[in-house]
ZAMARGU-4260 file (C-alpha; in steps of 0.2 Angstrom, whole numbers, plus 5000, padded with zeros to 4 digits):
<rodrens>
0) 5768/5435/4654 | 5770/5433/4674 | 5787/5435/4673 | 5784/5449/4662 | 5773/5457/4670
5) 5783/5454/4685 | 5797/5462/4677 | 5785/5479/4672 | 5778/5479/4690 | 5796/5481/4696
10) 5803/5495/4684 | 5785/5505/4690 | 5786/5503/4706 | 5807/5503/4709 | 5809/5489/4718
15) 5826/5478/4717 | 5821/5459/4716 | 5829/5456/4700 | 5841/5469/4704 | 5847/5457/4718
20) 5845/5442/4710 | 5858/5448/4699 | 5869/5451/4712 | 5868/5434/4718 | 5870/5427/4700
25) 5887/5438/4700 | 5893/5434/4714 | 5890/5416/4721 | 5902/5404/4722 | 5917/5415/4719
30) 5932/5422/4728 | 5930/5439/4733 | 5933/5451/4749 | 5912/5457/4748 | 5909/5444/4764
35) 5922/5455/4773 | 5916/5473/4767 | 5899/5469/4769 | 5903/5464/4787 | 5910/5481/4790
40) 5896/5490/4785 | 5885/5482/4793 | 5895/5481/4812 | 5899/5501/4807 | 5879/5503/4804
45) 5873/5492/4822 | 5888/5503/4832 | 5880/5518/4827 | 5862/5517/4827 | 5858/5504/4840
50) 5862/5505/4858 | 5865/5484/4862 | 5880/5485/4848 | 5886/5504/4853 | 5899/5495/4865
55) 5906/5483/4848 | 5916/5499/4845 | 5932/5490/4848 | 5928/5473/4838 | 5937/5474/4821
60) 5934/5460/4818 | 5918/5444/4815 | 5929/5431/4828 | 5931/5445/4842 | 5911/5449/4842
65) 5901/5440/4857 | 5891/5427/4850 | 5871/5430/4856 | 5854/5419/4855 | 5836/5423/4857
70) 5840/5425/4877 | 5850/5441/4874 | 5840/5450/4861 | 5824/5446/4873 | 5833/5454/4890
75) 5839/5469/4877 | 5825/5468/4863 | 5823/5488/4860 | 5841/5489/4859 | 5842/5479/4846
80) 5832/5488/4835 | 5840/5501/4823 | 5835/5520/4826 | 5837/5524/4809 | 5820/5515/4803
85) 5803/5519/4807 | 5794/5504/4816 | 5779/5507/4805 | 5788/5506/4788 | 5795/5488/4793
90) 5789/5471/4789 | 5784/5462/4807 | 5790/5443/4806 | 5784/5434/4820 | 5792/5415/4823
95) 5790/5400/4834 | 5809/5397/4833 | 5815/5378/4830 | 5815/5378/4849 | 5796/5385/4855
100) 5802/5401/4858 | 5791/5415/4853 | 5800/5429/4843 | 5796/5443/4834 | 5810/5452/4823
105) 5809/5469/4811 | 5814/5470/4791 | 5819/5483/4781 | 5811/5483/4765 | 5828/5482/4756
110) 5829/5466/4768 | 5814/5460/4762 | 5820/5463/4744 | 5835/5452/4746 | 5825/5438/4755
115) 5812/5439/4740 | 5829/5438/4729 | 5836/5424/4739 | 5822/5413/4735 | 5820/5415/4716
120) 5839/5413/4713 | 5839/5396/4722 | 5822/5389/4717 | 5828/5392/4699 | 5840/5377/4706
125) 5824/5367/4708 | 5815/5373/4690 | 5807/5388/4700 | 5808/5404/4690 | 5796/5419/4691
130) 5780/5416/4685 | 5782/5395/4685 | 5767/5387/4691 | 5768/5382/4711 | 5761/5375/4726
135) 5765/5381/4743 | 5763/5363/4756 | 5765/5376/4770 | 5753/5386/4783 | 5754/5403/4775
140) 5739/5412/4768 | 5738/5427/4754 | 5725/5436/4744 | 5717/5429/4727 | 5724/5443/4717
145) 5741/5439/4725 | 5740/5423/4722 | 5735/5424/4705 | 5748/5436/4699 | 5762/5424/4707
150) 5756/5409/4701 | 5753/5400/4716 | 5742/5389/4726 | 5741/5384/4743 | 5740/5369/4750
155) 5739/5370/4768 | 5744/5356/4779 | 5736/5360/4795 | 5727/5344/4796 | 5733/5327/4787
160) 5719/5317/4786 | 5714/5305/4772 | 5700/5319/4767 | 5714/5332/4765 | 5727/5321/4756
165) 5713/5316/4743 | 5709/5335/4742 | 5729/5339/4737 | 5730/5323/4724 | 5714/5331/4715
170) 5720/5351/4716 | 5737/5341/4711 | 5728/5332/4694 | 5718/5348/4689 | 5730/5364/4694
175) 5743/5354/4686 | 5759/5364/4696 | 5775/5361/4690 | 5786/5363/4708 | 5781/5360/4724
180) 5786/5369/4739 | 5784/5366/4757 | 5787/5356/4771 | 5797/5338/4772 | 5783/5329/4782
185) 5766/5337/4771 | 5776/5331/4755 | 5781/5316/4763 | 5765/5310/4770 | 5755/5316/4753
190) 5769/5307/4741 | 5766/5292/4752 | 5749/5292/4749 | 5750/5294/4731 | 5758/5280/4729
195) 5747/5270/4741 | 5733/5276/4727 | 5746/5268/4714 | 5746/5284/4708 | 5762/5298/4701
200) 5764/5316/4696 | 5777/5322/4683 | 5785/5338/4692 | 5799/5352/4686 | 5805/5353/4707
205) 5802/5351/4724 | 5810/5361/4734 | 5808/5355/4755 | 5810/5365/4769 | 5809/5368/4789
210) 5815/5351/4791 | 5826/5337/4787 | 5826/5327/4772 | 5831/5310/4776 | 5838/5301/4759
215) 5823/5288/4762 | 5811/5303/4762 | 5821/5309/4746 | 5817/5292/4736 | 5797/5293/4742
220) 5796/5310/4734 | 5805/5305/4719 | 5793/5288/4717 | 5778/5302/4718 | 5784/5317/4708
225) 5798/5312/4697 | 5808/5324/4701 | 5824/5326/4713 | 5816/5336/4729 | 5831/5347/4734
230) 5831/5354/4752 | 5832/5372/4756 | 5839/5379/4773 | 5830/5394/4778 | 5821/5407/4792
235) 5809/5420/4793 | 5820/5431/4802 | 5836/5428/4789 | 5831/5422/4774 | 5838/5406/4762
240) 5855/5403/4771 | 5857/5386/4764 | 5852/5375/4747 | 5854/5358/4740 | 5862/5359/4723
245) 5856/5345/4710 | 5874/5336/4707 | 5877/5330/4726 | 5863/5338/4737 | 5876/5346/4748
250) 5867/5361/4758 | 5877/5375/4750 | 5881/5391/4762 | 5874/5407/4755 | 5889/5417/4758
255) 5884/5431/4748 | 5869/5439/4761 | 5877/5429/4778 | 5891/5426/4786 | 5888/5407/4793
260) 5898/5398/4805 | 5896/5382/4813 | 5905/5383/4832 | 5909/5371/4847 | 5893/5363/4855
265) 5901/5371/4871 | 5914/5384/4865 | 5912/5399/4857 | 5926/5394/4844 | 5926/5384/4824
270) 5921/5365/4826 | 5931/5353/4822 | 5929/5346/4804 | 5918/5332/4805 | 5911/5338/4822
275) 5893/5345/4826 | 5891/5361/4828 | 5881/5376/4831 | 5874/5387/4816 | 5880/5404/4820
280) 5872/5417/4808 | 5880/5436/4804 | 5864/5443/4793 | 5875/5456/4782 | 5860/5465/4780
285) 5849/5467/4794 | 5851/5483/4793 | 5833/5485/4806 | 5838/5473/4819 | 5856/5469/4816
290) 5862/5452/4821 | 5880/5448/4823 | 5884/5431/4827 | 5867/5426/4831 | 5865/5407/4838
295) 5851/5400/4829 | 5848/5386/4838 | 5852/5372/4822 | 5866/5359/4821 | 5877/5354/4808
300) 5893/5344/4801 | 5903/5359/4788 | 5909/5349/4774 | 5927/5346/4768 | 5932/5347/4751
305) 5924/5355/4736 | 5908/5348/4729 | 5906/5338/4713 | 5894/5351/4705 | 5911/5364/4703
310) 5904/5377/4716 | 5918/5386/4727 | 5906/5389/4743 | 5906/5379/4760 | 5892/5368/4763
315) 5885/5359/4774 | 5887/5338/4775 | 5873/5337/4789 | 5858/5348/4797 | 5854/5344/4813
320) 5838/5351/4826 | 5829/5352/4812 | 5814/5337/4814 | 5796/5345/4818 | 5788/5329/4826
325) 5771/5323/4821 | 5757/5325/4834 | 5739/5318/4832 | 5721/5322/4836 | 5709/5316/4845
330) 5703/5303/4832 | 5719/5299/4827 | 5722/5311/4812 | 5742/5316/4810 | 5742/5335/4813
335) 5755/5345/4808 | 5769/5350/4819 | 5767/5367/4811 | 5751/5371/4816 | 5758/5370/4833
340) 5770/5383/4829 | 5757/5393/4821 | 5745/5393/4834 | 5759/5399/4846 | 5767/5411/4837
345) 5759/5427/4844 | 5755/5422/4860 | 5766/5435/4872 | 5775/5433/4888 | 5782/5417/4884
350) 5800/5413/4883 | 5799/5396/4879 | 5787/5382/4875 | 5785/5364/4874 | 5769/5354/4868
355) 5771/5335/4871 | 5757/5322/4867 | 5754/5309/4883 | 5741/5298/4875 | 5727/5297/4864
360) 5718/5313/4869 | 5728/5319/4882 | 5743/5334/4879 | 5755/5344/4891 | 5761/5363/4886
365) 5775/5365/4896 | 5780/5385/4897 | 5793/5396/4903 | 5784/5413/4906 | 5788/5431/4908
370) 5779/5446/4914 | 5760/5444/4916 | 5754/5428/4904 | 5738/5427/4903 | 5737/5416/4886
375) 5731/5398/4893 | 5711/5402/4888 | 5717/5408/4870 | 5730/5391/4868 | 5719/5380/4875
380) 5703/5386/4860 | 5718/5386/4847 | 5721/5368/4850 | 5707/5363/4852 | 5703/5367/4833
385) 5714/5356/4827 | 5715/5343/4841 | 5697/5340/4844 | 5685/5349/4857 | 5688/5332/4868
390) 5707/5335/4867 | 5713/5338/4889 | 5727/5350/4886 | 5737/5351/4903 | 5743/5366/4907
395) 5762/5364/4917 | 5775/5380/4918 | 5794/5378/4923 | 5809/5389/4925 | 5821/5378/4913
400) 5816/5365/4898 | 5829/5351/4901 | 5838/5346/4884 | 5838/5330/4878 | 5854/5321/4877
405) 5856/5325/4859 | 5859/5345/4867 | 5841/5349/4857 | 5828/5356/4865 | 5811/5352/4853
410) 5795/5361/4855 | 5785/5347/4852 | 5786/5327/4858 | 5774/5314/4855 | 5774/5301/4866
415) 5762/5292/4860 | 5772/5280/4847 | 5761/5279/4831 | 5768/5279/4814 | 5761/5295/4804
420) 5758/5283/4788 | 5744/5272/4799 | 5732/5287/4793 | 5735/5286/4776 | 5733/5266/4774
425) 5720/5266/4786 | 5706/5262/4771
</rodrens>
């Protein structure tokens, strides 16, 4: 019934989500010149309607265009916005990013429809279809009407303590969602809890997002939910960049709506086969705020050969740099790293941050600030809501947050080593 209602709503409102799903279905895995044509279109649009790209008139190929990153955009922010759109008609997306760099992107209506279509199309690989009853283990909120219409349940993982875990187990038992979607760490913690209770659920599919899904965690999820989880590589500013296939769990790239390159760590040239490189994305539909050769800050290894599933698309063998570390509140309960992410999303004048747990109730917030930063009290109040009123938060300001030996700059570091499973098994 909900699938039918969705189609009727599409017809009445003139929205084109399902049309975009069909575009993906008809184009994905097929060799065409679609990427080249769409790149030419977005490049010309960017040159004509933005100040930043107005100097790109001499660039005719993707490889000739410079690589940009968040720093480039922050320093020239208004120059990236297209004159072809009014801000009030755009969707505002705020993200803290993988490395604690708060950022706001603007999406056109067409781009938003593309994102929704990607979720539906790639969700079908995990038996998620329009109208399928599903649960989100993510820090997001929606109206009751929207949740009903989308047949959706929110299981927000702010504090992964025993009370929350038991509540979610009861939700699964009573409301019986068919598909589970959410942060890898939250789903794994819930799965471990369910196993510890000698319980299990039979789901049609599990989709993990935002964090690396290890083989160990894949087996834990399979044991608890009797379904093979598939990892989705997506970002708020782009959409679904890659999705694991059911046959070989390779991250197949979304080369219909994006051009995704894996470049050398130090140089803007393709990484060698089997070598870890930077994930650089060109969004073929980011017309409101064009992103051409944008360095995401993530690292990956491009796969070689053809996947046994039969899809003739490039795929990622390994995705690195997407592990979000957990921290603990003053009582020792696990706190999702995404609670930190959410608390920092709208804090202004922060170029980059790193949150460090030093001890049981001692924390350090390292900030690279710009302009007139005055968010210290707001940050402290927000963090004490989920860490505890006795949490001691020390602020430190710097001009640079040095990378680890791996080259990554994680935005959460937990120096108080403690297994996240302890909060599950304390009974």
